[in-house]
BALO-90486 format. One record per residue: z, y, x of N, C-alpha, C in turn; residue in three letters; residue number from 1. Coordinates in steps of 0.001 Angstrom, whole numbers. Layout:
residues N
<zakol n_pz="Z" n_py="Y" n_px="X" ca_pz="Z" ca_py="Y" ca_px="X" c_pz="Z" c_py="Y" c_px="X" aa="ALA" i="NUM"/>
...
END
This chain:
residues 69
<zakol n_pz="-44423" n_py="-19390" n_px="-65869" ca_pz="-43741" ca_py="-18780" ca_px="-64880" c_pz="-43019" c_py="-17673" c_px="-65186" aa="MET" i="1"/>
<zakol n_pz="-42053" n_py="-17362" n_px="-65041" ca_pz="-41474" ca_py="-16311" ca_px="-65029" c_pz="-41024" c_py="-15794" c_px="-63914" aa="LYS" i="2"/>
<zakol n_pz="-41452" n_py="-14263" n_px="-63644" ca_pz="-40578" ca_py="-13774" ca_px="-62195" c_pz="-40379" c_py="-12572" c_px="-62130" aa="GLU" i="3"/>
<zakol n_pz="-39586" n_py="-12357" n_px="-61153" ca_pz="-39394" ca_py="-10858" ca_px="-61233" c_pz="-39952" c_py="-10194" c_px="-59492" aa="THR" i="4"/>
<zakol n_pz="-40575" n_py="-9317" n_px="-59683" ca_pz="-41209" ca_py="-8342" ca_px="-58368" c_pz="-40409" c_py="-7268" c_px="-57767" aa="PHE" i="5"/>
<zakol n_pz="-39958" n_py="-7461" n_px="-56784" ca_pz="-39370" ca_py="-6122" ca_px="-56228" c_pz="-40325" c_py="-5167" c_px="-55538" aa="GLU" i="6"/>
<zakol n_pz="-40488" n_py="-3914" n_px="-56225" ca_pz="-41632" ca_py="-2881" ca_px="-55574" c_pz="-40528" c_py="-2350" c_px="-54191" aa="LEU" i="7"/>
<zakol n_pz="-41813" n_py="-2386" n_px="-53033" ca_pz="-41064" ca_py="-1440" ca_px="-51871" c_pz="-41752" c_py="-143" c_px="-52049" aa="ASN" i="8"/>
<zakol n_pz="-42549" n_py="80" n_px="-52674" ca_pz="-43436" ca_py="1499" ca_px="-52830" c_pz="-43303" c_py="2328" c_px="-54115" aa="SER" i="9"/>
<zakol n_pz="-43938" n_py="2992" n_px="-54435" ca_pz="-44342" ca_py="3881" ca_px="-55925" c_pz="-44875" c_py="2782" c_px="-56666" aa="ASP" i="10"/>
<zakol n_pz="-45839" n_py="2047" n_px="-56515" ca_pz="-46639" ca_py="1075" ca_px="-57106" c_pz="-47323" c_py="202" c_px="-56202" aa="TYR" i="11"/>
<zakol n_pz="-48119" n_py="-858" n_px="-57058" ca_pz="-48701" ca_py="-1818" ca_px="-56544" c_pz="-50085" c_py="-2165" c_px="-57063" aa="ILE" i="12"/>
<zakol n_pz="-51203" n_py="-2337" n_px="-56567" ca_pz="-52423" ca_py="-2468" ca_px="-57291" c_pz="-52207" c_py="-3956" c_px="-58114" aa="PRO" i="13"/>
<zakol n_pz="-53044" n_py="-4062" n_px="-59268" ca_pz="-52768" ca_py="-5093" ca_px="-60313" c_pz="-53335" c_py="-6458" c_px="-59442" aa="LEU" i="14"/>
<zakol n_pz="-54363" n_py="-6150" n_px="-58626" ca_pz="-54765" ca_py="-7644" ca_px="-58313" c_pz="-54045" c_py="-8410" c_px="-57034" aa="CYS" i="15"/>
<zakol n_pz="-53526" n_py="-7189" n_px="-56366" ca_pz="-52428" ca_py="-7684" ca_px="-54972" c_pz="-51194" c_py="-8234" c_px="-55862" aa="ASP" i="16"/>
<zakol n_pz="-50672" n_py="-7656" n_px="-56494" ca_pz="-49729" ca_py="-8192" ca_px="-57465" c_pz="-49925" c_py="-9767" c_px="-57902" aa="LEU" i="17"/>
<zakol n_pz="-50893" n_py="-10131" n_px="-58604" ca_pz="-51452" ca_py="-11274" ca_px="-58940" c_pz="-51416" c_py="-12068" c_px="-57681" aa="LEU" i="18"/>
<zakol n_pz="-51986" n_py="-12112" n_px="-56523" ca_pz="-52103" ca_py="-12732" ca_px="-55332" c_pz="-50649" c_py="-12923" c_px="-54960" aa="LYS" i="19"/>
<zakol n_pz="-49959" n_py="-11662" n_px="-54792" ca_pz="-48620" ca_py="-11989" ca_px="-54025" c_pz="-47810" c_py="-12677" c_px="-55084" aa="TYR" i="20"/>
<zakol n_pz="-47803" n_py="-12803" n_px="-56162" ca_pz="-46804" ca_py="-13800" ca_px="-57117" c_pz="-47748" c_py="-14781" c_px="-57296" aa="CYS" i="21"/>
<zakol n_pz="-48617" n_py="-15340" n_px="-56500" ca_pz="-49610" ca_py="-16676" ca_px="-56693" c_pz="-50035" c_py="-17048" c_px="-57958" aa="TYR" i="22"/>
<zakol n_pz="-50064" n_py="-16225" n_px="-58908" ca_pz="-51241" ca_py="-16336" ca_px="-59964" c_pz="-52372" c_py="-16619" c_px="-59929" aa="VAL" i="23"/>
<zakol n_pz="-53031" n_py="-16098" n_px="-58483" ca_pz="-54296" ca_py="-16678" ca_px="-58352" c_pz="-54302" c_py="-16873" c_px="-56694" aa="THR" i="24"/>
<zakol n_pz="-55216" n_py="-17437" n_px="-55920" ca_pz="-55062" ca_py="-17678" ca_px="-54686" c_pz="-55661" c_py="-16800" c_px="-53785" aa="GLU" i="25"/>
<zakol n_pz="-56250" n_py="-15796" n_px="-54265" ca_pz="-56804" ca_py="-14908" ca_px="-53401" c_pz="-56927" c_py="-13267" c_px="-53863" aa="SER" i="26"/>
<zakol n_pz="-57369" n_py="-12413" n_px="-53029" ca_pz="-57136" ca_py="-11256" ca_px="-54091" c_pz="-58878" c_py="-11017" c_px="-54763" aa="GLY" i="27"/>
<zakol n_pz="-59827" n_py="-11995" n_px="-54417" ca_pz="-60877" ca_py="-11988" ca_px="-54972" c_pz="-60925" c_py="-12924" c_px="-56380" aa="GLY" i="28"/>
<zakol n_pz="-60250" n_py="-13601" n_px="-56332" ca_pz="-60067" ca_py="-14442" ca_px="-57648" c_pz="-59054" c_py="-13937" c_px="-58490" aa="ALA" i="29"/>
<zakol n_pz="-58144" n_py="-12598" n_px="-57914" ca_pz="-57317" ca_py="-11900" ca_px="-59029" c_pz="-58305" c_py="-11131" c_px="-59636" aa="ALA" i="30"/>
<zakol n_pz="-59439" n_py="-10677" n_px="-58791" ca_pz="-60368" ca_py="-9537" ca_px="-59572" c_pz="-60970" c_py="-9862" c_px="-60772" aa="LYS" i="31"/>
<zakol n_pz="-61347" n_py="-11266" n_px="-60284" ca_pz="-62171" ca_py="-12181" ca_px="-61161" c_pz="-61517" c_py="-12418" c_px="-62404" aa="HIS" i="32"/>
<zakol n_pz="-60081" n_py="-12790" n_px="-62632" ca_pz="-59082" ca_py="-12967" ca_px="-63401" c_pz="-58899" c_py="-12219" c_px="-64292" aa="PHE" i="33"/>
<zakol n_pz="-58817" n_py="-10813" n_px="-63464" ca_pz="-58584" ca_py="-9584" ca_px="-64451" c_pz="-59837" c_py="-9190" c_px="-65440" aa="ILE" i="34"/>
<zakol n_pz="-60805" n_py="-9191" n_px="-64263" ca_pz="-62100" ca_py="-8826" ca_px="-65375" c_pz="-62691" c_py="-9424" c_px="-66498" aa="ALA" i="35"/>
<zakol n_pz="-62005" n_py="-11143" n_px="-66428" ca_pz="-62027" ca_py="-11905" ca_px="-67763" c_pz="-61449" c_py="-11545" c_px="-68850" aa="GLU" i="36"/>
<zakol n_pz="-60344" n_py="-10541" n_px="-68699" ca_pz="-59538" ca_py="-10046" ca_px="-69336" c_pz="-58359" c_py="-11124" c_px="-69720" aa="GLY" i="37"/>
<zakol n_pz="-57928" n_py="-11943" n_px="-68966" ca_pz="-57040" ca_py="-12806" ca_px="-68832" c_pz="-55455" c_py="-12225" c_px="-68730" aa="ASN" i="38"/>
<zakol n_pz="-55392" n_py="-10960" n_px="-68083" ca_pz="-54110" ca_py="-10214" ca_px="-68009" c_pz="-53605" c_py="-9231" c_px="-68785" aa="VAL" i="39"/>
<zakol n_pz="-52431" n_py="-8934" n_px="-69188" ca_pz="-52082" ca_py="-7679" ca_px="-70042" c_pz="-50923" c_py="-7207" c_px="-69430" aa="ARG" i="40"/>
<zakol n_pz="-50713" n_py="-5841" n_px="-69501" ca_pz="-49910" ca_py="-4842" ca_px="-68771" c_pz="-49248" c_py="-4156" c_px="-70162" aa="VAL" i="41"/>
<zakol n_pz="-47996" n_py="-4735" n_px="-70030" ca_pz="-47283" ca_py="-4046" ca_px="-71371" c_pz="-47724" c_py="-4345" c_px="-72605" aa="ASP" i="42"/>
<zakol n_pz="-48533" n_py="-5538" n_px="-72763" ca_pz="-48881" ca_py="-6033" ca_px="-73777" c_pz="-50340" c_py="-5791" c_px="-74134" aa="GLY" i="43"/>
<zakol n_pz="-50888" n_py="-4943" n_px="-73322" ca_pz="-52348" ca_py="-4484" ca_px="-73525" c_pz="-52991" c_py="-5050" c_px="-72470" aa="GLU" i="44"/>
<zakol n_pz="-54282" n_py="-5720" n_px="-72801" ca_pz="-55040" ca_py="-6070" ca_px="-71863" c_pz="-55565" c_py="-5037" c_px="-71095" aa="VAL" i="45"/>
<zakol n_pz="-55356" n_py="-5410" n_px="-69926" ca_pz="-55910" ca_py="-4659" ca_px="-68634" c_pz="-57191" c_py="-5436" c_px="-67900" aa="GLU" i="46"/>
<zakol n_pz="-58066" n_py="-4516" n_px="-67945" ca_pz="-59557" ca_py="-5091" ca_px="-67297" c_pz="-59603" c_py="-4141" c_px="-65863" aa="LEU" i="47"/>
<zakol n_pz="-58677" n_py="-2955" n_px="-65271" ca_pz="-58900" ca_py="-2045" ca_px="-64086" c_pz="-58105" c_py="-3191" c_px="-62970" aa="ARG" i="48"/>
<zakol n_pz="-59069" n_py="-3491" n_px="-62018" ca_pz="-58602" ca_py="-4189" ca_px="-60961" c_pz="-57532" c_py="-3485" c_px="-60294" aa="LYS" i="49"/>
<zakol n_pz="-57766" n_py="-2601" n_px="-59777" ca_pz="-56794" ca_py="-1663" ca_px="-59118" c_pz="-55928" c_py="-921" c_px="-60013" aa="ALA" i="50"/>
<zakol n_pz="-55442" n_py="-1374" n_px="-61337" ca_pz="-54344" ca_py="-484" ca_px="-62171" c_pz="-53147" c_py="-176" c_px="-61210" aa="CYS" i="51"/>
<zakol n_pz="-52523" n_py="673" n_px="-61285" ca_pz="-51342" ca_py="1045" ca_px="-60563" c_pz="-50022" c_py="483" c_px="-61498" aa="LYS" i="52"/>
<zakol n_pz="-49307" n_py="-455" n_px="-60815" ca_pz="-48368" ca_py="-1216" ca_px="-61606" c_pz="-46797" c_py="-804" c_px="-60852" aa="ILE" i="53"/>
<zakol n_pz="-46234" n_py="-131" n_px="-62105" ca_pz="-44979" ca_py="583" ca_px="-61206" c_pz="-43554" c_py="-167" c_px="-61970" aa="ARG" i="54"/>
<zakol n_pz="-42489" n_py="93" n_px="-61502" ca_pz="-41328" ca_py="-442" ca_px="-61782" c_pz="-41498" c_py="-308" c_px="-63155" aa="ALA" i="55"/>
<zakol n_pz="-40729" n_py="-1278" n_px="-64048" ca_pz="-40273" ca_py="-1414" ca_px="-65531" c_pz="-41470" c_py="-1758" c_px="-66605" aa="GLY" i="56"/>
<zakol n_pz="-42787" n_py="-2307" n_px="-65844" ca_pz="-43906" ca_py="-2816" ca_px="-66442" c_pz="-43526" c_py="-4238" c_px="-66380" aa="GLN" i="57"/>
<zakol n_pz="-44465" n_py="-4972" n_px="-67443" ca_pz="-44288" ca_py="-6230" ca_px="-67285" c_pz="-45874" c_py="-6671" c_px="-67416" aa="VAL" i="58"/>
<zakol n_pz="-46283" n_py="-7454" n_px="-66457" ca_pz="-47542" ca_py="-8237" ca_px="-66285" c_pz="-47369" c_py="-9597" c_px="-66978" aa="VAL" i="59"/>
<zakol n_pz="-48277" n_py="-9920" n_px="-68073" ca_pz="-48520" ca_py="-11289" ca_px="-68517" c_pz="-49483" c_py="-11639" c_px="-68467" aa="SER" i="60"/>
<zakol n_pz="-49595" n_py="-13086" n_px="-68939" ca_pz="-50825" ca_py="-13755" ca_px="-69215" c_pz="-50908" c_py="-15149" c_px="-69833" aa="GLY" i="61"/>
<zakol n_pz="-51815" n_py="-16153" n_px="-69657" ca_pz="-51804" ca_py="-17448" ca_px="-70271" c_pz="-50354" c_py="-18184" c_px="-69255" aa="ASP" i="62"/>
<zakol n_pz="-49240" n_py="-18373" n_px="-69442" ca_pz="-48371" ca_py="-19304" ca_px="-68447" c_pz="-47506" c_py="-18454" c_px="-67661" aa="GLY" i="63"/>
<zakol n_pz="-47840" n_py="-17094" n_px="-67633" ca_pz="-47071" ca_py="-16628" ca_px="-66701" c_pz="-46618" c_py="-14976" c_px="-67071" aa="PHE" i="64"/>
<zakol n_pz="-45363" n_py="-14522" n_px="-66499" ca_pz="-44909" ca_py="-13294" ca_px="-67011" c_pz="-44385" c_py="-12581" c_px="-65604" aa="GLU" i="65"/>
<zakol n_pz="-44453" n_py="-11341" n_px="-65312" ca_pz="-44037" ca_py="-10685" ca_px="-64172" c_pz="-43364" c_py="-9434" c_px="-64657" aa="ILE" i="66"/>
<zakol n_pz="-41829" n_py="-9567" n_px="-64249" ca_pz="-41536" ca_py="-8179" ca_px="-64179" c_pz="-41007" c_py="-7327" c_px="-63133" aa="ARG" i="67"/>
<zakol n_pz="-41297" n_py="-6320" n_px="-63343" ca_pz="-41736" ca_py="-5893" ca_px="-61868" c_pz="-40729" c_py="-4748" c_px="-61810" aa="VAL" i="68"/>
<zakol n_pz="-39587" n_py="-4638" n_px="-60879" ca_pz="-38585" ca_py="-3594" ca_px="-60724" c_pz="-38205" c_py="-3084" c_px="-59669" aa="VAL" i="69"/>
END
């Protein structure tokens, strides 16, 4: 799945982005998914659940890629 997510503010917490883009079913599932090391931000593994994702960043993992604009 490749998707583009348009920000309406300065940033979005990583766990919320995964939930809004249907990578996970809930915020709690997103936090667990991140903690397991399944998410990369700009190519680096990200373990911070509330990491601030800003325009220009790419969030990816097994089977998904989200470009934030």
